[in-house]
N, CA, C and O atoms as a CHARMM CRD file, in Angstrom:
* protein
*
  256
    1    1 MET  N    -16.40600  35.87300  -8.84900 PROA 1      0.00000
    2    1 MET  CA   -16.09500  34.88900  -7.95400 PROA 1      0.00000
    3    1 MET  C    -16.48600  33.79300  -7.92900 PROA 1      0.00000
    4    1 MET  O    -17.69300  33.64800  -7.73800 PROA 1      0.00000
    5    2 ILE  N    -15.72900  32.72300  -8.08900 PROA 2      0.00000
    6    2 ILE  CA   -16.10900  31.37500  -7.83300 PROA 2      0.00000
    7    2 ILE  C    -17.06300  30.40300  -6.46500 PROA 2      0.00000
    8    2 ILE  O    -16.54900  30.19000  -5.36700 PROA 2      0.00000
    9    3 LYS  N    -17.99600  30.09000  -6.71200 PROA 3      0.00000
   10    3 LYS  CA   -18.61500  29.31200  -5.94200 PROA 3      0.00000
   11    3 LYS  C    -18.67300  27.64300  -5.42500 PROA 3      0.00000
   12    3 LYS  O    -19.39100  26.69600  -5.74600 PROA 3      0.00000
   13    4 TRP  N    -17.71300  27.78400  -4.61200 PROA 4      0.00000
   14    4 TRP  CA   -17.31300  26.39300  -4.36100 PROA 4      0.00000
   15    4 TRP  C    -18.12500  25.80700  -3.61000 PROA 4      0.00000
   16    4 TRP  O    -18.58000  26.58100  -2.76700 PROA 4      0.00000
   17    5 ARG  N    -18.66500  24.37000  -3.51000 PROA 5      0.00000
   18    5 ARG  CA   -19.85300  23.60700  -2.88300 PROA 5      0.00000
   19    5 ARG  C    -19.08900  22.42100  -2.15300 PROA 5      0.00000
   20    5 ARG  O    -17.88700  22.23500  -2.34300 PROA 5      0.00000
   21    6 LYS  N    -19.85500  21.62800  -1.30400 PROA 6      0.00000
   22    6 LYS  CA   -19.65000  20.59600  -0.57900 PROA 6      0.00000
   23    6 LYS  C    -20.69100  19.55300  -0.86200 PROA 6      0.00000
   24    6 LYS  O    -21.83300  19.94500  -1.10400 PROA 6      0.00000
   25    7 SER  N    -20.40800  18.17600  -0.85800 PROA 7      0.00000
   26    7 SER  CA   -21.52300  17.40600  -0.81000 PROA 7      0.00000
   27    7 SER  C    -22.40300  17.59800   0.69500 PROA 7      0.00000
   28    7 SER  O    -21.86200  17.79100   1.78400 PROA 7      0.00000
   29    8 SER  N    -23.80600  17.49800   0.46500 PROA 8      0.00000
   30    8 SER  CA   -24.40800  17.44500   1.67100 PROA 8      0.00000
   31    8 SER  C    -24.05700  16.41200   2.95700 PROA 8      0.00000
   32    8 SER  O    -24.28500  16.47500   4.16600 PROA 8      0.00000
   33    9 ARG  N    -23.34600  15.37100   2.03300 PROA 9      0.00000
   34    9 ARG  CA   -22.99200  14.45900   2.85200 PROA 9      0.00000
   35    9 ARG  C    -21.54200  14.52300   3.51500 PROA 9      0.00000
   36    9 ARG  O    -20.96900  13.57100   4.04500 PROA 9      0.00000
   37   10 SER  N    -21.21100  15.41100   3.42800 PROA 10     0.00000
   38   10 SER  CA   -19.99500  15.95800   3.77800 PROA 10     0.00000
   39   10 SER  C    -19.51200  15.78400   5.31900 PROA 10     0.00000
   40   10 SER  O    -18.41400  15.52200   5.80900 PROA 10     0.00000
   41   11 GLY  N    -20.86300  16.05300   5.90900 PROA 11     0.00000
   42   11 GLY  CA   -20.55800  16.29200   7.32500 PROA 11     0.00000
   43   11 GLY  C    -21.13300  15.01600   8.15500 PROA 11     0.00000
   44   11 GLY  O    -21.57100  15.13200   9.30000 PROA 11     0.00000
   45   12 SER  N    -21.08400  13.84500   7.48100 PROA 12     0.00000
   46   12 SER  CA   -21.68800  12.88800   8.06100 PROA 12     0.00000
   47   12 SER  C    -20.91700  11.57900   8.05800 PROA 12     0.00000
   48   12 SER  O    -20.18000  11.38800   7.09100 PROA 12     0.00000
   49   13 GLY  N    -20.98100  10.71700   8.93700 PROA 13     0.00000
   50   13 GLY  CA   -19.61800   9.60400   8.85000 PROA 13     0.00000
   51   13 GLY  C    -18.44300   9.83200  10.17200 PROA 13     0.00000
   52   13 GLY  O    -18.36100  10.80700  10.92000 PROA 13     0.00000
   53   14 ALA  N    -17.67200   8.70100  10.16200 PROA 14     0.00000
   54   14 ALA  CA   -16.78300   8.70800  11.53900 PROA 14     0.00000
   55   14 ALA  C    -16.02300   9.83400  11.07900 PROA 14     0.00000
   56   14 ALA  O    -15.60000  10.54800  11.98900 PROA 14     0.00000
   57   15 ASP  N    -15.72500  10.19600   9.86400 PROA 15     0.00000
   58   15 ASP  CA   -14.50400  11.64600  10.02600 PROA 15     0.00000
   59   15 ASP  C    -15.30400  12.90700  10.24200 PROA 15     0.00000
   60   15 ASP  O    -14.59100  13.85700  10.56600 PROA 15     0.00000
   61   16 GLY  N    -16.47500  13.14800  10.15700 PROA 16     0.00000
   62   16 GLY  CA   -17.38400  13.78600  10.25500 PROA 16     0.00000
   63   16 GLY  C    -16.87400  14.95800   9.08400 PROA 16     0.00000
   64   16 GLY  O    -16.65800  16.13800   9.36000 PROA 16     0.00000
   65   17 GLY  N    -16.75700  14.43800   7.92600 PROA 17     0.00000
   66   17 GLY  CA   -16.43900  15.45900   6.51800 PROA 17     0.00000
   67   17 GLY  C    -15.51300  15.97200   6.35800 PROA 17     0.00000
   68   17 GLY  O    -15.52800  16.97500   5.64400 PROA 17     0.00000
   69   18 GLN  N    -14.37700  15.55400   6.90300 PROA 18     0.00000
   70   18 GLN  CA   -12.69600  16.14500   7.02500 PROA 18     0.00000
   71   18 GLN  C    -12.14100  15.56300   5.60900 PROA 18     0.00000
   72   18 GLN  O    -11.33400  16.26300   4.99700 PROA 18     0.00000
   73   19 GLU  N    -12.56900  14.21700   5.02200 PROA 19     0.00000
   74   19 GLU  CA   -11.81400  14.06300   3.52800 PROA 19     0.00000
   75   19 GLU  C    -13.08600  14.15500   2.88800 PROA 19     0.00000
   76   19 GLU  O    -13.92100  13.25200   2.85100 PROA 19     0.00000
   77   20 CYS  N    -13.21700  15.57200   2.26200 PROA 20     0.00000
   78   20 CYS  CA   -14.22900  15.74300   1.27700 PROA 20     0.00000
   79   20 CYS  C    -13.03700  16.74100   0.39100 PROA 20     0.00000
   80   20 CYS  O    -11.90200  17.17100   0.59600 PROA 20     0.00000
   81   21 VAL  N    -14.06400  16.79600  -0.68800 PROA 21     0.00000
   82   21 VAL  CA   -13.53600  17.64300  -1.95700 PROA 21     0.00000
   83   21 VAL  C    -14.90000  18.51700  -2.35800 PROA 21     0.00000
   84   21 VAL  O    -16.06700  18.15400  -2.21600 PROA 21     0.00000
   85   22 GLU  N    -14.39900  19.79100  -2.90800 PROA 22     0.00000
   86   22 GLU  CA   -15.37800  20.83200  -3.28100 PROA 22     0.00000
   87   22 GLU  C    -15.10600  20.74200  -4.65400 PROA 22     0.00000
   88   22 GLU  O    -14.03200  20.50300  -5.20700 PROA 22     0.00000
   89   23 LEU  N    -16.58200  21.03600  -5.29700 PROA 23     0.00000
   90   23 LEU  CA   -16.87600  21.30500  -6.75600 PROA 23     0.00000
   91   23 LEU  C    -17.11700  22.80800  -6.97700 PROA 23     0.00000
   92   23 LEU  O    -17.33400  23.63500  -6.09200 PROA 23     0.00000
   93   24 ALA  N    -17.05900  22.98100  -8.02600 PROA 24     0.00000
   94   24 ALA  CA   -17.24900  24.09500  -8.67400 PROA 24     0.00000
   95   24 ALA  C    -17.48400  24.24900 -10.32100 PROA 24     0.00000
   96   24 ALA  O    -16.71600  23.61800 -11.04700 PROA 24     0.00000
   97   25 SER  N    -18.69200  25.20100 -11.02500 PROA 25     0.00000
   98   25 SER  CA   -18.58500  25.00600 -12.48600 PROA 25     0.00000
   99   25 SER  C    -17.86000  26.59700 -12.81400 PROA 25     0.00000
  100   25 SER  O    -18.38400  27.40400 -12.04600 PROA 25     0.00000
  101   26 PHE  N    -17.05900  27.12200 -13.51000 PROA 26     0.00000
  102   26 PHE  CA   -16.90300  27.81000 -14.23500 PROA 26     0.00000
  103   26 PHE  C    -15.98300  27.88300 -15.48100 PROA 26     0.00000
  104   26 PHE  O    -14.91200  27.27900 -15.41700 PROA 26     0.00000
  105   27 ALA  N    -16.21700  28.38700 -16.31200 PROA 27     0.00000
  106   27 ALA  CA   -15.40000  28.76100 -17.61600 PROA 27     0.00000
  107   27 ALA  C    -15.76700  27.28500 -18.27900 PROA 27     0.00000
  108   27 ALA  O    -14.99000  26.87600 -19.14200 PROA 27     0.00000
  109   28 GLY  N    -16.54000  26.72800 -18.03800 PROA 28     0.00000
  110   28 GLY  CA   -16.66100  25.53900 -19.13900 PROA 28     0.00000
  111   28 GLY  C    -16.54800  24.26000 -18.53900 PROA 28     0.00000
  112   28 GLY  O    -17.05900  23.25800 -19.03900 PROA 28     0.00000
  113   29 VAL  N    -15.58100  24.25800 -16.97500 PROA 29     0.00000
  114   29 VAL  CA   -15.22500  22.97500 -16.58700 PROA 29     0.00000
  115   29 VAL  C    -15.56100  22.79000 -15.34100 PROA 29     0.00000
  116   29 VAL  O    -16.06200  23.79500 -14.83700 PROA 29     0.00000
  117   30 VAL  N    -15.45100  21.62400 -14.45600 PROA 30     0.00000
  118   30 VAL  CA   -15.85300  21.64800 -13.18300 PROA 30     0.00000
  119   30 VAL  C    -14.24600  21.47700 -12.47400 PROA 30     0.00000
  120   30 VAL  O    -13.19600  20.97800 -12.87800 PROA 30     0.00000
  121   31 GLY  N    -14.64100  22.12400 -11.29200 PROA 31     0.00000
  122   31 GLY  CA   -13.15100  22.61300 -10.82100 PROA 31     0.00000
  123   31 GLY  C    -13.46800  21.64600  -9.33600 PROA 31     0.00000
  124   31 GLY  O    -14.48900  21.70700  -8.65100 PROA 31     0.00000
  125   32 VAL  N    -12.40100  20.86900  -9.13300 PROA 32     0.00000
  126   32 VAL  CA   -12.26300  20.06800  -8.02300 PROA 32     0.00000
  127   32 VAL  C    -11.11800  20.34500  -6.97300 PROA 32     0.00000
  128   32 VAL  O     -9.99500  20.05200  -7.38300 PROA 32     0.00000
  129   33 ARG  N    -11.19500  20.85400  -5.69500 PROA 33     0.00000
  130   33 ARG  CA   -10.12800  21.10400  -5.00200 PROA 33     0.00000
  131   33 ARG  C    -10.58400  20.35300  -3.43900 PROA 33     0.00000
  132   33 ARG  O    -11.71200  19.91200  -3.22100 PROA 33     0.00000
  133   34 ASP  N     -9.37400  20.32800  -2.39000 PROA 34     0.00000
  134   34 ASP  CA    -9.40300  19.75000  -1.23400 PROA 34     0.00000
  135   34 ASP  C     -9.60900  20.68600  -0.32200 PROA 34     0.00000
  136   34 ASP  O     -8.87500  21.64700  -0.09000 PROA 34     0.00000
  137   35 SER  N    -11.33700  20.20600   0.57900 PROA 35     0.00000
  138   35 SER  CA   -11.50700  21.03800   1.19400 PROA 35     0.00000
  139   35 SER  C    -10.65700  21.77500   2.10800 PROA 35     0.00000
  140   35 SER  O    -10.52500  22.97000   2.37500 PROA 35     0.00000
  141   36 LYS  N     -9.89500  20.25000   2.67200 PROA 36     0.00000
  142   36 LYS  CA    -8.92400  20.97500   4.06100 PROA 36     0.00000
  143   36 LYS  C     -7.79100  21.71300   3.16400 PROA 36     0.00000
  144   36 LYS  O     -6.84700  22.03700   3.88500 PROA 36     0.00000
  145   37 ALA  N     -7.61700  22.05400   1.89000 PROA 37     0.00000
  146   37 ALA  CA    -6.63600  22.94100   1.21200 PROA 37     0.00000
  147   37 ALA  C     -7.07800  23.67000   0.26200 PROA 37     0.00000
  148   37 ALA  O     -6.62200  23.65500  -0.88100 PROA 37     0.00000
  149   38 PRO  N     -8.19300  24.51400   0.74000 PROA 38     0.00000
  150   38 PRO  CA    -8.70400  25.28400  -0.68600 PROA 38     0.00000
  151   38 PRO  C     -7.56300  26.17800  -1.36400 PROA 38     0.00000
  152   38 PRO  O     -7.81900  26.60800  -2.48900 PROA 38     0.00000
  153   39 ASP  N     -6.41200  26.47700  -0.83100 PROA 39     0.00000
  154   39 ASP  CA    -5.51700  27.67100  -1.14500 PROA 39     0.00000
  155   39 ASP  C     -4.46500  26.72800  -2.20900 PROA 39     0.00000
  156   39 ASP  O     -3.77400  27.24200  -3.08900 PROA 39     0.00000
  157   40 VAL  N     -4.51800  25.36900  -1.93200 PROA 40     0.00000
  158   40 VAL  CA    -3.58100  24.79200  -2.42600 PROA 40     0.00000
  159   40 VAL  C     -3.65100  25.03300  -4.09000 PROA 40     0.00000
  160   40 VAL  O     -2.65200  25.41500  -4.70000 PROA 40     0.00000
  161   41 GLY  N     -4.84800  24.78800  -4.71800 PROA 41     0.00000
  162   41 GLY  CA    -5.08500  24.81100  -5.99500 PROA 41     0.00000
  163   41 GLY  C     -6.19700  23.74100  -6.32100 PROA 41     0.00000
  164   41 GLY  O     -6.95600  23.37300  -5.42500 PROA 41     0.00000
  165   42 HSD  N     -6.30200  23.20800  -7.68400 PROA 42     0.00000
  166   42 HSD  CA    -7.51300  22.41200  -7.92700 PROA 42     0.00000
  167   42 HSD  C     -7.48800  22.16100  -9.12400 PROA 42     0.00000
  168   42 HSD  O     -6.81700  22.81000  -9.92700 PROA 42     0.00000
  169   43 LEU  N     -8.29600  21.07300  -9.45300 PROA 43     0.00000
  170   43 LEU  CA    -8.12600  20.30000 -11.05400 PROA 43     0.00000
  171   43 LEU  C     -9.18400  21.05800 -11.81000 PROA 43     0.00000
  172   43 LEU  O    -10.09300  21.70500 -11.29100 PROA 43     0.00000
  173   44 ALA  N     -8.96100  20.90400 -13.08600 PROA 44     0.00000
  174   44 ALA  CA    -9.91100  21.82700 -14.08500 PROA 44     0.00000
  175   44 ALA  C    -10.10900  20.65400 -15.03700 PROA 44     0.00000
  176   44 ALA  O     -9.17200  20.20200 -15.69400 PROA 44     0.00000
  177   45 LEU  N    -11.51700  20.10600 -15.10500 PROA 45     0.00000
  178   45 LEU  CA   -11.68500  18.65900 -15.69300 PROA 45     0.00000
  179   45 LEU  C    -12.97200  19.29700 -16.80800 PROA 45     0.00000
  180   45 LEU  O    -13.88700  19.99000 -16.36300 PROA 45     0.00000
  181   46 SER  N    -12.87300  18.97300 -18.13300 PROA 46     0.00000
  182   46 SER  CA   -14.06400  19.05600 -18.75300 PROA 46     0.00000
  183   46 SER  C    -15.51200  18.31300 -18.12000 PROA 46     0.00000
  184   46 SER  O    -15.36700  17.55600 -17.16000 PROA 46     0.00000
  185   47 ALA  N    -16.41400  18.46500 -18.48000 PROA 47     0.00000
  186   47 ALA  CA   -17.41200  17.87900 -17.94800 PROA 47     0.00000
  187   47 ALA  C    -17.20700  16.26000 -18.61800 PROA 47     0.00000
  188   47 ALA  O    -17.69300  15.43800 -17.84200 PROA 47     0.00000
  189   48 GLU  N    -16.87800  15.90600 -19.30200 PROA 48     0.00000
  190   48 GLU  CA   -16.83100  14.81900 -19.92400 PROA 48     0.00000
  191   48 GLU  C    -15.98600  13.65300 -18.33600 PROA 48     0.00000
  192   48 GLU  O    -16.32200  12.86400 -17.45300 PROA 48     0.00000
  193   49 SER  N    -14.60900  14.43200 -18.99000 PROA 49     0.00000
  194   49 SER  CA   -13.86100  13.95800 -17.81600 PROA 49     0.00000
  195   49 SER  C    -14.08800  13.79900 -16.49400 PROA 49     0.00000
  196   49 SER  O    -13.69000  12.85400 -15.81300 PROA 49     0.00000
  197   50 PHE  N    -14.78900  14.81400 -16.09400 PROA 50     0.00000
  198   50 PHE  CA   -15.65400  14.68700 -14.54700 PROA 50     0.00000
  199   50 PHE  C    -16.27200  13.67400 -14.43800 PROA 50     0.00000
  200   50 PHE  O    -16.17800  12.82700 -13.54900 PROA 50     0.00000
  201   51 ALA  N    -17.05100  13.69700 -15.47500 PROA 51     0.00000
  202   51 ALA  CA   -18.36100  12.23500 -15.71200 PROA 51     0.00000
  203   51 ALA  C    -17.76800  10.77300 -15.35400 PROA 51     0.00000
  204   51 ALA  O    -18.30200  10.06900 -14.49700 PROA 51     0.00000
  205   52 ARG  N    -16.58900  10.36000 -16.09800 PROA 52     0.00000
  206   52 ARG  CA   -15.50400   9.51000 -16.11800 PROA 52     0.00000
  207   52 ARG  C    -15.14100   9.35300 -14.86600 PROA 52     0.00000
  208   52 ARG  O    -15.23900   8.18300 -14.49800 PROA 52     0.00000
  209   53 LEU  N    -14.56300  10.46800 -13.66000 PROA 53     0.00000
  210   53 LEU  CA   -14.29200  10.29800 -13.06800 PROA 53     0.00000
  211   53 LEU  C    -14.75400   9.49600 -11.81300 PROA 53     0.00000
  212   53 LEU  O    -14.32200   8.62100 -11.06300 PROA 53     0.00000
  213   54 VAL  N    -15.90700  10.29500 -11.99600 PROA 54     0.00000
  214   54 VAL  CA   -17.47200   9.84600 -10.92700 PROA 54     0.00000
  215   54 VAL  C    -17.26600   8.45600 -10.92900 PROA 54     0.00000
  216   54 VAL  O    -17.03500   7.67800 -10.00300 PROA 54     0.00000
  217   55 ALA  N    -17.45700   8.19700 -12.78900 PROA 55     0.00000
  218   55 ALA  CA   -18.14700   6.65400 -12.95400 PROA 55     0.00000
  219   55 ALA  C    -16.70700   5.59400 -11.79300 PROA 55     0.00000
  220   55 ALA  O    -17.03500   4.82500 -10.89000 PROA 55     0.00000
  221   56 ALA  N    -15.12800   5.90900 -12.22900 PROA 56     0.00000
  222   56 ALA  CA   -14.42700   5.27100 -11.76100 PROA 56     0.00000
  223   56 ALA  C    -14.29000   5.09100 -10.21800 PROA 56     0.00000
  224   56 ALA  O    -13.95000   4.11800  -9.54500 PROA 56     0.00000
  225   57 VAL  N    -14.72400   6.53800  -9.83500 PROA 57     0.00000
  226   57 VAL  CA   -14.85900   6.09400  -8.40200 PROA 57     0.00000
  227   57 VAL  C    -15.96300   5.78800  -7.44400 PROA 57     0.00000
  228   57 VAL  O    -15.89400   5.69300  -6.21900 PROA 57     0.00000
  229   58 LYS  N    -17.34300   5.60800  -8.50100 PROA 58     0.00000
  230   58 LYS  CA   -18.21300   4.68000  -7.90600 PROA 58     0.00000
  231   58 LYS  C    -17.81600   3.35600  -8.44500 PROA 58     0.00000
  232   58 LYS  O    -17.97200   2.50700  -7.56800 PROA 58     0.00000
  233   59 ALA  N    -17.45500   2.95500  -9.32800 PROA 59     0.00000
  234   59 ALA  CA   -17.17200   1.32700  -9.55500 PROA 59     0.00000
  235   59 ALA  C    -15.66200   1.20100  -8.50300 PROA 59     0.00000
  236   59 ALA  O    -14.99900   0.21800  -8.83400 PROA 59     0.00000
  237   60 GLY  N    -15.22700   1.76400  -7.68600 PROA 60     0.00000
  238   60 GLY  CA   -14.18300   1.17700  -6.98100 PROA 60     0.00000
  239   60 GLY  C    -12.85100   1.10400  -7.78100 PROA 60     0.00000
  240   60 GLY  O    -11.84300   0.50000  -7.41300 PROA 60     0.00000
  241   61 GLU  N    -12.99100   1.77100  -8.86600 PROA 61     0.00000
  242   61 GLU  CA   -11.59500   1.34100  -9.83700 PROA 61     0.00000
  243   61 GLU  C    -10.17600   2.21200  -9.15300 PROA 61     0.00000
  244   61 GLU  O     -8.99200   1.89300  -9.26200 PROA 61     0.00000
  245   62 LEU  N    -10.71700   3.29200  -8.49700 PROA 62     0.00000
  246   62 LEU  CA    -9.60500   4.52200  -7.96500 PROA 62     0.00000
  247   62 LEU  C     -9.35800   3.72200  -6.63500 PROA 62     0.00000
  248   62 LEU  O     -8.63400   4.51800  -6.03700 PROA 62     0.00000
  249   63 ASP  N     -9.52800   2.51800  -5.70900 PROA 63     0.00000
  250   63 ASP  CA    -9.48500   2.37300  -4.27500 PROA 63     0.00000
  251   63 ASP  C     -7.95300   2.15500  -4.04100 PROA 63     0.00000
  252   63 ASP  O     -7.25700   1.98200  -5.04200 PROA 63     0.00000
  253   64 PHE  N     -7.43900   2.14900  -2.95300 PROA 64     0.00000
  254   64 PHE  CA    -6.03400   1.86800  -3.19500 PROA 64     0.00000
  255   64 PHE  C     -5.76100   1.09700  -1.95400 PROA 64     0.00000
  256   64 PHE  O     -4.63600   0.64600  -1.74300 PROA 64     0.00000
C-alpha cells in the first residue's frame, strides 16, 4: 500500500488546507496527487523532475 502524505502546513491559511497536494514515494518515483480528488489519479515524477518542479514553484515560475 502506498502511503500518501500531506504538508504539515496544509491546514493553515484562509483556505483551511483545501488546495493541497499529497506526495508519496514508490517504485523509484515521487507520486503527486490532488488531496481533494485522490481517486482521480496521480503524476509519477523522477526525483530529478520533482526537484525541478519544486524549484519552479518556489521561484514563482508557474504562477498564473
